[in-house]
C-alpha positions in Angstrom: 168.2 231.8 85.5 167.2 231.3 81.9 168.5 227.8 82.0 166.3 227.0 85.0 163.3 228.5 83.3 163.9 226.4 80.2 164.4 223.3 82.4 161.1 224.0 84.1 159.4 224.5 80.8 160.8 221.3 79.4 159.5 219.4 82.5 156.1 220.7 82.0 156.0 220.2 78.1 158.5 217.2 77.6 156.3 215.5 75.0 156.5 218.6 72.8 160.2 218.9 73.3 160.8 215.2 72.3 158.5 215.7 69.2 160.4 218.9 68.2 163.8 217.2 68.6 162.5 214.2 66.6 161.2 216.5 63.8 164.5 218.3 63.7 166.5 215.0 63.4 164.0 213.7 60.8 164.5 216.8 58.8 168.3 216.6 59.0 168.3 212.9 57.9 165.9 213.8 55.0 168.3 216.6 53.8 171.3 214.2 54.1 169.4 211.5 52.2 168.4 214.0 49.5 172.1 215.1 49.1 173.2 211.5 48.8 170.5 210.8 46.2 171.4 213.8 44.2 175.1 212.8 44.3 174.2 209.3 43.2 172.1 210.7 40.3 174.9 213.0 39.2 177.4 210.0 39.3 175.0 207.9 37.3 174.5 210.6 34.7 178.2 211.1 34.5 178.7 207.3 34.0 176.0 207.1 31.4 177.6 210.0 29.5 180.9 208.2 29.5 179.4 205.0 28.3 177.5 206.9 25.6 180.8 208.5 24.6 182.5 205.1 24.5 179.7 203.6 22.5 179.7 206.6 20.0 183.5 206.2 19.7 183.2 202.4 19.1 180.5 203.1 16.5 182.8 205.5 14.7 185.7 203.1 14.8 183.6 200.2 13.5 182.2 202.5 10.6 185.9 203.5 9.7 187.0 199.8 9.8 184.1 198.8 7.5 184.9 201.6 5.2 188.5 200.6 5.1 187.6 197.0 4.5 185.3 198.0 1.7 188.1 200.1 0.1 190.6 197.2 0.6 188.1 194.8 -1.0 187.5 197.1 -4.0 191.3 197.5 -4.4 191.9 193.8 -4.2 189.1 193.2 -6.7 190.5 195.8 -9.0 194.0 194.3 -8.8 192.7 190.8 -9.4 190.7 191.9 -12.5 193.9 193.7 -13.8 195.9 190.6 -13.2 193.3 188.5 -14.8 193.1 190.8 -17.9 196.8 190.8 -18.1 196.9 186.9 -18.0 194.2 186.5 -20.7 196.4 187.3 -23.8 199.0 184.8 -22.4 196.4 182.0 -22.2 195.0 182.9 -25.6 198.5 182.9 -27.0 199.4 179.6 -25.5 196.2 178.0 -26.6 196.8 179.3 -30.1 200.4 177.9 -30.0 199.1 174.5 -29.0 196.5 174.5 -31.8 199.2 175.6 -34.4 201.6 172.9 -33.1 198.8 170.3 -33.4 198.4 171.2 -37.1 202.0 170.4 -37.9 203.2 166.9 -38.7 205.1 166.6 -35.4 202.1 167.9 -33.5 199.7 165.4 -35.1 202.1 162.6 -34.1 202.4 163.7 -30.5 198.9 165.2 -29.8 196.4 162.5 -29.0 192.9 162.5 -30.2 190.0 162.3 -27.7 189.4 158.6 -28.3 193.1 157.8 -27.6 193.0 159.9 -24.4 189.9 157.9 -23.2 191.9 154.7 -24.0 194.7 155.9 -21.8 192.4 156.7 -18.9 190.9 153.1 -19.2 194.4 151.6 -19.3 195.4 153.6 -16.2 192.2 152.6 -14.4 193.0 148.9 -15.2 196.5 149.2 -13.9 195.4 150.8 -10.7 192.7 148.3 -10.2 194.8 145.2 -10.7 195.8 143.5 -7.5 199.4 142.5 -7.6 200.2 139.0 -6.4 201.4 138.9 -2.8 205.0 138.5 -2.2 206.1 135.0 -1.3 207.1 134.5 2.4 210.1 132.5 2.9 210.5 130.2 5.8 214.2 131.0 6.0 215.4 134.0 7.7 217.9 136.3 6.0 221.3 134.9 6.6 224.1 137.1 7.7 227.2 137.5 5.5 229.9 135.1 6.6 232.5 137.7 5.7 232.1 141.2 7.2 232.3 144.1 4.7 235.7 145.6 4.2 236.4 148.9 5.9 236.5 150.8 2.6 232.9 150.0 1.7 
């Protein structure tokens, strides 16, 4: 009996029933859309936080690498300076040895003066610049030996 009364009421007020059902469906779709939007915002915030963490981690790693490179460069510079300082006495000693040798009679005979060195440079340049005569071309071909080489050779 209640069903028949509702059916009679729906026949009389059918535009109101359709509007009510449409409003209920619209409200349901709106709630579902809001839930999807909230989930998408949450996923985006999570992804942005992950990217921010990756970026911060990469920045820390880059700073550590730069610090390590600076330390390595400082160590290499110090080691080079130490090696250079250790080499300086050897260079001075060998330079002094050459000077002392040049002051002896044998050194004076073997060590060339600046004018003689320049003369050697000019001589070398003249030798390098001289164009040698071209080798003569014979019309005859190289003849084979009439006797073959012995097996022992």
